N, CA, C and O atoms as a GROMACS GRO file, in nm:
protein
  452
    1UNK      N    1   2.857   0.495  -2.010
    1UNK     CA    2   2.874   0.351  -1.993
    1UNK      C    3   2.780   0.302  -1.883
    1UNK      O    4   2.759   0.371  -1.784
    2UNK      N    5   2.726   0.186  -1.902
    2UNK     CA    6   2.634   0.124  -1.807
    2UNK      C    7   2.702   0.006  -1.740
    2UNK      O    8   2.800  -0.049  -1.790
    3UNK      N    9   2.648  -0.031  -1.625
    3UNK     CA   10   2.707  -0.141  -1.549
    3UNK      C   11   2.601  -0.245  -1.516
    3UNK      O   12   2.492  -0.212  -1.470
    4UNK      N   13   2.635  -0.371  -1.539
    4UNK     CA   14   2.552  -0.483  -1.495
    4UNK      C   15   2.606  -0.527  -1.360
    4UNK      O   16   2.725  -0.550  -1.344
    5UNK      N   17   2.515  -0.539  -1.262
    5UNK     CA   18   2.550  -0.588  -1.129
    5UNK      C   19   2.488  -0.726  -1.112
    5UNK      O   20   2.366  -0.741  -1.115
    6UNK      N   21   2.573  -0.826  -1.093
    6UNK     CA   22   2.527  -0.962  -1.075
    6UNK      C   23   2.514  -0.994  -0.926
    6UNK      O   24   2.586  -0.936  -0.845
    7UNK      N   25   2.424  -1.086  -0.890
    7UNK     CA   26   2.406  -1.119  -0.748
    7UNK      C   27   2.531  -1.172  -0.679
    7UNK      O   28   2.545  -1.160  -0.558
    8UNK      N   29   2.623  -1.230  -0.755
    8UNK     CA   30   2.745  -1.285  -0.695
    8UNK      C   31   2.852  -1.178  -0.671
    8UNK      O   32   2.963  -1.210  -0.629
    9UNK      N   33   2.818  -1.050  -0.697
    9UNK     CA   34   2.911  -0.941  -0.673
    9UNK      C   35   2.990  -0.895  -0.794
    9UNK      O   36   3.055  -0.791  -0.789
   10UNK      N   37   2.984  -0.970  -0.903
   10UNK     CA   38   3.054  -0.928  -1.025
   10UNK      C   39   2.988  -0.805  -1.085
   10UNK      O   40   2.868  -0.783  -1.068
   11UNK      N   41   3.067  -0.727  -1.156
   11UNK     CA   42   3.018  -0.611  -1.231
   11UNK      C   43   3.073  -0.621  -1.373
   11UNK      O   44   3.183  -0.670  -1.395
   12UNK      N   45   2.994  -0.574  -1.469
   12UNK     CA   46   3.036  -0.575  -1.608
   12UNK      C   47   2.993  -0.445  -1.675
   12UNK      O   48   2.875  -0.408  -1.670
   13UNK      N   49   3.087  -0.375  -1.736
   13UNK     CA   50   3.057  -0.253  -1.810
   13UNK      C   51   3.001  -0.292  -1.947
   13UNK      O   52   3.058  -0.378  -2.015
   14UNK      N   53   2.889  -0.230  -1.986
   14UNK     CA   54   2.825  -0.260  -2.115
   14UNK      C   55   2.777  -0.130  -2.179
   14UNK      O   56   2.768  -0.025  -2.114
   15UNK      N   57   2.747  -0.139  -2.308
   15UNK     CA   58   2.685  -0.026  -2.375
   15UNK      C   59   2.577  -0.081  -2.469
   15UNK      O   60   2.583  -0.197  -2.509
   16UNK      N   61   2.480   0.003  -2.504
   16UNK     CA   62   2.375  -0.043  -2.596
   16UNK      C   63   2.434  -0.085  -2.730
   16UNK      O   64   2.535  -0.032  -2.774
   17UNK      N   65   2.369  -0.180  -2.794
   17UNK     CA   66   2.416  -0.230  -2.923
   17UNK      C   67   2.425  -0.119  -3.027
   17UNK      O   68   2.514  -0.120  -3.112
   18UNK      N   69   2.331  -0.024  -3.022
   18UNK     CA   70   2.332   0.084  -3.120
   18UNK      C   71   2.419   0.202  -3.077
   18UNK      O   72   2.431   0.301  -3.149
   19UNK      N   73   2.480   0.192  -2.959
   19UNK     CA   74   2.570   0.296  -2.911
   19UNK      C   75   2.505   0.410  -2.836
   19UNK      O   76   2.575   0.493  -2.779
   20UNK      N   77   2.371   0.414  -2.834
   20UNK     CA   78   2.305   0.526  -2.765
   20UNK      C   79   2.203   0.486  -2.660
   20UNK      O   80   2.205   0.539  -2.550
   21UNK      N   81   2.113   0.392  -2.694
   21UNK     CA   82   2.009   0.354  -2.598
   21UNK      C   83   1.973   0.206  -2.613
   21UNK      O   84   1.975   0.150  -2.722
   22UNK      N   85   1.940   0.146  -2.498
   22UNK     CA   86   1.908   0.003  -2.494
   22UNK      C   87   1.768  -0.022  -2.549
   22UNK      O   88   1.676   0.054  -2.523
   23UNK      N   89   1.754  -0.130  -2.625
   23UNK     CA   90   1.622  -0.174  -2.670
   23UNK      C   91   1.556  -0.253  -2.557
   23UNK      O   92   1.624  -0.297  -2.464
   24UNK      N   93   1.426  -0.268  -2.565
   24UNK     CA   94   1.354  -0.347  -2.465
   24UNK      C   95   1.410  -0.489  -2.462
   24UNK      O   96   1.427  -0.547  -2.354
   25UNK      N   97   1.438  -0.545  -2.579
   25UNK     CA   98   1.491  -0.682  -2.584
   25UNK      C   99   1.627  -0.692  -2.516
   25UNK      O  100   1.654  -0.790  -2.445
   26UNK      N  101   1.714  -0.592  -2.536
   26UNK     CA  102   1.845  -0.593  -2.470
   26UNK      C  103   1.828  -0.591  -2.318
   26UNK      O  104   1.893  -0.667  -2.246
   27UNK      N  105   1.740  -0.503  -2.270
   27UNK     CA  106   1.717  -0.492  -2.126
   27UNK      C  107   1.662  -0.622  -2.069
   27UNK      O  108   1.705  -0.668  -1.963
   28UNK      N  109   1.567  -0.680  -2.140
   28UNK     CA  110   1.508  -0.807  -2.096
   28UNK      C  111   1.613  -0.918  -2.091
   28UNK      O  112   1.616  -0.997  -1.997
   29UNK      N  113   1.699  -0.922  -2.192
   29UNK     CA  114   1.805  -1.024  -2.194
   29UNK      C  115   1.902  -1.006  -2.076
   29UNK      O  116   1.951  -1.104  -2.021
   30UNK      N  117   1.928  -0.882  -2.038
   30UNK     CA  118   2.022  -0.857  -1.928
   30UNK      C  119   1.963  -0.898  -1.795
   30UNK      O  120   2.026  -0.970  -1.718
   31UNK      N  121   1.841  -0.851  -1.764
   31UNK     CA  122   1.784  -0.877  -1.631
   31UNK      C  123   1.710  -1.009  -1.622
   31UNK      O  124   1.684  -1.059  -1.512
   32UNK      N  125   1.675  -1.066  -1.736
   32UNK     CA  126   1.613  -1.198  -1.736
   32UNK      C  127   1.469  -1.202  -1.692
   32UNK      O  128   1.428  -1.298  -1.626
   33UNK      N  129   1.392  -1.102  -1.725
   33UNK     CA  130   1.250  -1.104  -1.688
   33UNK      C  131   1.178  -0.977  -1.725
   33UNK      O  132   1.224  -0.901  -1.810
   34UNK      N  133   1.064  -0.954  -1.661
   34UNK     CA  134   0.983  -0.835  -1.683
   34UNK      C  135   1.057  -0.714  -1.628
   34UNK      O  136   1.113  -0.720  -1.518
   35UNK      N  137   1.056  -0.606  -1.701
   35UNK     CA  138   1.136  -0.489  -1.666
   35UNK      C  139   1.068  -0.402  -1.560
   35UNK      O  140   0.950  -0.369  -1.568
   36UNK      N  141   1.148  -0.365  -1.459
   36UNK     CA  142   1.106  -0.268  -1.358
   36UNK      C  143   1.217  -0.165  -1.348
   36UNK      O  144   1.334  -0.199  -1.341
   37UNK      N  145   1.178  -0.038  -1.348
   37UNK     CA  146   1.274   0.072  -1.345
   37UNK      C  147   1.272   0.138  -1.207
   37UNK      O  148   1.165   0.175  -1.157
   38UNK      N  149   1.389   0.154  -1.147
   38UNK     CA  150   1.402   0.214  -1.015
   38UNK      C  151   1.506   0.324  -1.022
   38UNK      O  152   1.615   0.303  -1.077
   39UNK      N  153   1.474   0.440  -0.969
   39UNK     CA  154   1.572   0.548  -0.963
   39UNK      C  155   1.680   0.515  -0.861
   39UNK      O  156   1.652   0.460  -0.754
   40UNK      N  157   1.803   0.549  -0.894
   40UNK     CA  158   1.912   0.533  -0.798
   40UNK      C  159   1.931   0.665  -0.724
   40UNK      O  160   1.879   0.768  -0.766
   41UNK      N  161   2.005   0.661  -0.616
   41UNK     CA  162   2.027   0.780  -0.535
   41UNK      C  163   2.103   0.889  -0.611
   41UNK      O  164   2.095   1.006  -0.576
   42UNK      N  165   2.177   0.849  -0.715
   42UNK     CA  166   2.255   0.948  -0.792
   42UNK      C  167   2.189   0.988  -0.924
   42UNK      O  168   2.255   1.047  -1.010
   43UNK      N  169   2.061   0.957  -0.942
   43UNK     CA  170   1.987   1.004  -1.058
   43UNK      C  171   1.989   0.914  -1.180
   43UNK      O  172   1.934   0.950  -1.284
   44UNK      N  173   2.052   0.798  -1.170
   44UNK     CA  174   2.051   0.704  -1.283
   44UNK      C  175   1.932   0.610  -1.268
   44UNK      O  176   1.851   0.625  -1.177
   45UNK      N  177   1.922   0.514  -1.358
   45UNK     CA  178   1.817   0.413  -1.354
   45UNK      C  179   1.876   0.277  -1.321
   45UNK      O  180   1.986   0.243  -1.366
   46UNK      N  181   1.804   0.201  -1.245
   46UNK     CA  182   1.838   0.061  -1.220
   46UNK      C  183   1.723  -0.019  -1.280
   46UNK      O  184   1.607   0.004  -1.246
   47UNK      N  185   1.756  -0.112  -1.367
   47UNK     CA  186   1.655  -0.197  -1.429
   47UNK      C  187   1.673  -0.337  -1.373
   47UNK      O  188   1.782  -0.394  -1.374
   48UNK      N  189   1.561  -0.392  -1.324
   48UNK     CA  190   1.562  -0.526  -1.264
   48UNK      C  191   1.443  -0.606  -1.316
   48UNK      O  192   1.358  -0.553  -1.388
   49UNK      N  193   1.438  -0.733  -1.278
   49UNK     CA  194   1.324  -0.819  -1.310
   49UNK      C  195   1.215  -0.792  -1.208
   49UNK      O  196   1.233  -0.813  -1.088
   50UNK      N  197   1.102  -0.743  -1.256
   50UNK     CA  198   0.989  -0.709  -1.169
   50UNK      C  199   0.943  -0.827  -1.083
   50UNK      O  200   0.894  -0.808  -0.972
   51UNK      N  201   0.958  -0.948  -1.134
   51UNK     CA  202   0.912  -1.067  -1.063
   51UNK      C  203   1.027  -1.145  -0.999
   51UNK      O  204   1.013  -1.263  -0.967
   52UNK      N  205   1.140  -1.079  -0.981
   52UNK     CA  206   1.257  -1.147  -0.926
   52UNK      C  207   1.235  -1.211  -0.791
   52UNK      O  208   1.280  -1.322  -0.767
   53UNK      N  209   1.165  -1.140  -0.701
   53UNK     CA  210   1.142  -1.195  -0.567
   53UNK      C  211   1.050  -1.316  -0.573
   53UNK      O  212   1.077  -1.418  -0.510
   54UNK      N  213   0.940  -1.305  -0.649
   54UNK     CA  214   0.848  -1.418  -0.657
   54UNK      C  215   0.912  -1.537  -0.729
   54UNK      O  216   0.872  -1.651  -0.707
   55UNK      N  217   1.010  -1.510  -0.814
   55UNK     CA  218   1.083  -1.617  -0.882
   55UNK      C  219   1.205  -1.662  -0.802
   55UNK      O  220   1.285  -1.743  -0.849
   56UNK      N  221   1.219  -1.610  -0.681
   56UNK     CA  222   1.324  -1.648  -0.586
   56UNK      C  223   1.465  -1.631  -0.642
   56UNK      O  224   1.552  -1.716  -0.623
   57UNK      N  225   1.486  -1.519  -0.711
   57UNK     CA  226   1.620  -1.488  -0.759
   57UNK      C  227   1.706  -1.447  -0.639
   57UNK      O  228   1.653  -1.401  -0.538
   58UNK      N  229   1.838  -1.464  -0.649
   58UNK     CA  230   1.926  -1.436  -0.534
   58UNK      C  231   1.939  -1.286  -0.504
   58UNK      O  232   1.930  -1.202  -0.593
   59UNK      N  233   1.962  -1.257  -0.376
   59UNK     CA  234   1.982  -1.121  -0.326
   59UNK      C  235   2.100  -1.056  -0.397
   59UNK      O  236   2.201  -1.121  -0.421
   60UNK      N  237   2.086  -0.927  -0.431
   60UNK     CA  238   2.192  -0.852  -0.498
   60UNK      C  239   2.230  -0.734  -0.409
   60UNK      O  240   2.163  -0.631  -0.411
   61UNK      N  241   2.337  -0.750  -0.332
   61UNK     CA  242   2.378  -0.649  -0.234
   61UNK      C  243   2.418  -0.517  -0.299
   61UNK      O  244   2.378  -0.411  -0.252
   62UNK      N  245   2.496  -0.522  -0.406
   62UNK     CA  246   2.541  -0.398  -0.471
   62UNK      C  247   2.423  -0.322  -0.532
   62UNK      O  248   2.416  -0.200  -0.520
   63UNK      N  249   2.333  -0.392  -0.596
   63UNK     CA  250   2.216  -0.327  -0.656
   63UNK      C  251   2.128  -0.265  -0.548
   63UNK      O  252   2.073  -0.157  -0.568
   64UNK      N  253   2.114  -0.332  -0.437
   64UNK     CA  254   2.034  -0.280  -0.327
   64UNK      C  255   2.095  -0.152  -0.271
   64UNK      O  256   2.024  -0.055  -0.244
   65UNK      N  257   2.227  -0.152  -0.255
   65UNK     CA  258   2.295  -0.035  -0.198
   65UNK      C  259   2.280   0.088  -0.286
   65UNK      O  260   2.275   0.200  -0.235
   66UNK      N  261   2.274   0.071  -0.418
   66UNK     CA  262   2.263   0.184  -0.510
   66UNK      C  263   2.121   0.230  -0.536
   66UNK      O  264   2.100   0.343  -0.581
   67UNK      N  265   2.023   0.147  -0.507
   67UNK     CA  266   1.884   0.182  -0.535
   67UNK      C  267   1.834   0.286  -0.436
   67UNK      O  268   1.879   0.292  -0.322
   68UNK      N  269   1.740   0.367  -0.481
   68UNK     CA  270   1.682   0.470  -0.395
   68UNK      C  271   1.560   0.410  -0.324
   68UNK      O  272   1.446   0.442  -0.355
   69UNK      N  273   1.589   0.322  -0.229
   69UNK     CA  274   1.484   0.252  -0.155
   69UNK      C  275   1.477   0.310  -0.014
   69UNK      O  276   1.579   0.321   0.055
   70UNK      N  277   1.358   0.347   0.027
   70UNK     CA  278   1.340   0.400   0.161
   70UNK      C  279   1.361   0.289   0.263
   70UNK      O  280   1.322   0.174   0.241
   71UNK      N  281   1.422   0.324   0.375
   71UNK     CA  282   1.439   0.226   0.483
   71UNK      C  283   1.306   0.208   0.554
   71UNK      O  284   1.213   0.286   0.535
   72UNK      N  285   1.297   0.104   0.636
   72UNK     CA  286   1.175   0.080   0.714
   72UNK      C  287   1.146   0.199   0.804
   72UNK      O  288   1.030   0.236   0.821
   73UNK      N  289   1.248   0.259   0.863
   73UNK     CA  290   1.229   0.376   0.950
   73UNK      C  291   1.177   0.495   0.871
   73UNK      O  292   1.090   0.568   0.918
   74UNK      N  293   1.231   0.517   0.751
   74UNK     CA  294   1.185   0.628   0.666
   74UNK      C  295   1.039   0.609   0.626
   74UNK      O  296   0.962   0.704   0.626
   75UNK      N  297   1.001   0.485   0.593
   75UNK     CA  298   0.862   0.457   0.557
   75UNK      C  299   0.770   0.476   0.677
   75UNK      O  300   0.661   0.531   0.664
   76UNK      N  301   0.814   0.431   0.795
   76UNK     CA  302   0.732   0.446   0.916
   76UNK      C  303   0.710   0.594   0.948
   76UNK      O  304   0.600   0.633   0.986
   77UNK      N  305   0.814   0.676   0.932
   77UNK     CA  306   0.800   0.819   0.959
   77UNK      C  307   0.705   0.885   0.860
   77UNK      O  308   0.624   0.969   0.898
   78UNK      N  309   0.716   0.847   0.734
   78UNK     CA  310   0.626   0.904   0.632
   78UNK      C  311   0.482   0.866   0.661
   78UNK      O  312   0.392   0.949   0.648
   79UNK      N  313   0.459   0.742   0.701
   79UNK     CA  314   0.323   0.697   0.734
   79UNK      C  315   0.270   0.775   0.854
   79UNK      O  316   0.155   0.819   0.854
   80UNK      N  317   0.354   0.793   0.955
   80UNK     CA  318   0.313   0.870   1.074
   80UNK      C  319   0.278   1.014   1.035
   80UNK      O  320   0.180   1.069   1.085
   81UNK      N  321   0.356   1.074   0.947
   81UNK     CA  322   0.329   1.210   0.902
   81UNK      C  323   0.195   1.218   0.830
   81UNK      O  324   0.118   1.312   0.851
   82UNK      N  325   0.166   1.119   0.744
   82UNK     CA  326   0.038   1.117   0.674
   82UNK      C  327  -0.077   1.098   0.772
   82UNK      O  328  -0.181   1.164   0.760
   83UNK      N  329  -0.059   1.009   0.870
   83UNK     CA  330  -0.165   0.983   0.967
   83UNK      C  331  -0.196   1.106   1.052
   83UNK      O  332  -0.311   1.127   1.091
   84UNK      N  333  -0.095   1.188   1.080
   84UNK     CA  334  -0.117   1.314   1.152
   84UNK      C  335  -0.208   1.406   1.073
   84UNK      O  336  -0.279   1.489   1.131
   85UNK      N  337  -0.207   1.393   0.941
   85UNK     CA  338  -0.292   1.473   0.854
   85UNK      C  339  -0.425   1.403   0.826
   85UNK      O  340  -0.501   1.445   0.738
   86UNK      N  341  -0.454   1.296   0.902
   86UNK     CA  342  -0.576   1.216   0.887
   86UNK      C  343  -0.584   1.148   0.750
   86UNK      O  344  -0.693   1.128   0.697
   87UNK      N  345  -0.469   1.114   0.694
   87UNK     CA  346  -0.465   1.041   0.567
   87UNK      C  347  -0.435   0.895   0.598
   87UNK      O  348  -0.333   0.862   0.659
   88UNK      N  349  -0.526   0.808   0.555
   88UNK     CA  350  -0.509   0.665   0.577
   88UNK      C  351  -0.412   0.609   0.474
   88UNK      O  352  -0.426   0.636   0.354
   89UNK      N  353  -0.313   0.532   0.519
   89UNK     CA  354  -0.215   0.472   0.429
   89UNK      C  355  -0.245   0.324   0.417
   89UNK      O  356  -0.241   0.250   0.515
   90UNK      N  357  -0.276   0.281   0.296
   90UNK     CA  358  -0.310   0.141   0.270
   90UNK      C  359  -0.181   0.060   0.259
   90UNK      O  360  -0.084   0.106   0.200
   91UNK      N  361  -0.180  -0.060   0.316
   91UNK     CA  362  -0.064  -0.149   0.307
   91UNK      C  363   0.052  -0.103   0.393
   91UNK      O  364   0.167  -0.133   0.362
   92UNK      N  365   0.023  -0.032   0.501
   92UNK     CA  366   0.130   0.023   0.584
   92UNK      C  367   0.181  -0.074   0.690
   92UNK      O  368   0.269  -0.039   0.768
   93UNK      N  369   0.128  -0.195   0.694
   93UNK     CA  370   0.169  -0.290   0.796
   93UNK      C  371   0.306  -0.351   0.769
   93UNK      O  372   0.377  -0.389   0.863
   94UNK      N  373   0.344  -0.361   0.643
   94UNK     CA  374   0.471  -0.425   0.607
   94UNK      C  375   0.586  -0.324   0.617
   94UNK      O  376   0.602  -0.239   0.530
   95UNK      N  377   0.664  -0.336   0.723
   95UNK     CA  378   0.775  -0.243   0.744
   95UNK      C  379   0.911  -0.311   0.723
   95UNK      O  380   1.014  -0.259   0.766
   96UNK      N  381   0.910  -0.427   0.658
   96UNK     CA  382   1.036  -0.497   0.632
   96UNK      C  383   1.123  -0.416   0.536
   96UNK      O  384   1.072  -0.341   0.453
   97UNK      N  385   1.253  -0.431   0.549
   97UNK     CA  386   1.346  -0.364   0.457
   97UNK      C  387   1.327  -0.420   0.317
   97UNK      O  388   1.312  -0.540   0.298
   98UNK      N  389   1.328  -0.332   0.219
   98UNK     CA  390   1.316  -0.375   0.081
   98UNK      C  391   1.456  -0.402   0.026
   98UNK      O  392   1.556  -0.357   0.083
   99UNK      N  393   1.464  -0.475  -0.083
   99UNK     CA  394   1.593  -0.513  -0.139
   99UNK      C  395   1.577  -0.553  -0.285
   99UNK      O  396   1.465  -0.575  -0.332
  100UNK      N  397   1.690  -0.563  -0.354
  100UNK     CA  398   1.693  -0.601  -0.496
  100UNK      C  399   1.743  -0.744  -0.508
  100UNK      O  400   1.835  -0.785  -0.437
  101UNK      N  401   1.682  -0.819  -0.599
  101UNK     CA  402   1.729  -0.955  -0.628
  101UNK      C  403   1.758  -0.967  -0.777
  101UNK      O  404   1.709  -0.888  -0.858
  102UNK      N  405   1.837  -1.066  -0.811
  102UNK     CA  406   1.867  -1.094  -0.951
  102UNK      C  407   1.967  -0.996  -1.010
  102UNK      O  408   2.023  -0.912  -0.940
  103UNK      N  409   1.988  -1.008  -1.138
  103UNK     CA  410   2.081  -0.922  -1.212
  103UNK      C  411   2.016  -0.786  -1.234
  103UNK      O  412   1.898  -0.777  -1.265
  104UNK      N  413   2.096  -0.680  -1.219
  104UNK     CA  414   2.047  -0.544  -1.236
  104UNK      C  415   2.139  -0.468  -1.331
  104UNK      O  416   2.260  -0.489  -1.334
  105UNK      N  417   2.079  -0.380  -1.409
  105UNK     CA  418   2.155  -0.290  -1.496
  105UNK      C  419   2.138  -0.149  -1.443
  105UNK      O  420   2.026  -0.105  -1.416
  106UNK      N  421   2.248  -0.078  -1.429
  106UNK     CA  422   2.244   0.064  -1.392
  106UNK      C  423   2.293   0.144  -1.512
  106UNK      O  424   2.401   0.118  -1.565
  107UNK      N  425   2.213   0.241  -1.554
  107UNK     CA  426   2.248   0.320  -1.671
  107UNK      C  427   2.192   0.461  -1.657
  107UNK      O  428   2.112   0.489  -1.568
  108UNK      N  429   2.236   0.548  -1.745
  108UNK     CA  430   2.184   0.684  -1.747
  108UNK      C  431   2.041   0.688  -1.799
  108UNK      O  432   1.998   0.599  -1.873
  109UNK      N  433   1.968   0.792  -1.759
  109UNK     CA  434   1.828   0.808  -1.803
  109UNK      C  435   1.818   0.811  -1.956
  109UNK      O  436   1.723   0.758  -2.012
  110UNK      N  437   1.916   0.871  -2.022
  110UNK     CA  438   1.911   0.886  -2.167
  110UNK      C  439   1.941   0.756  -2.241
  110UNK      O  440   1.921   0.747  -2.363
  111UNK      N  441   1.989   0.655  -2.168
  111UNK     CA  442   2.021   0.527  -2.233
  111UNK      C  443   1.899   0.436  -2.244
  111UNK      O  444   1.909   0.325  -2.295
  112UNK      N  445   1.785   0.484  -2.196
  112UNK     CA  446   1.660   0.407  -2.205
  112UNK      C  447   1.554   0.499  -2.266
  112UNK      O  448   1.529   0.608  -2.214
  113UNK      N  449   1.494   0.455  -2.374
  113UNK     CA  450   1.389   0.536  -2.438
  113UNK      C  451   1.260   0.460  -2.447
  113UNK      O  452   1.161   0.512  -2.498
   0.00000   0.00000   0.00000
């Protein structure tokens, strides 16, 4: 079973129309935009609108908590480790915390083909 996480905190259990895997159209209808796939900390997939931030969709606290997003401190440490190896990291100036916006679907890897 998959779960839709709405920005207002609501959750809804859903399953693919065919009973096994979501179609691209189903995923697009759920998240309301271009599809972006993010691994969750427990090995599932989170599907969101790739352009949600630029479209100013609302912050989704539950989706953010479940996503496997590195913290600003984790990113800073990784950059420092690369720099010690004389590896230049492009775009390393932005250390703001990342987050999820808009409606998100969390499902198993096998539910998306």
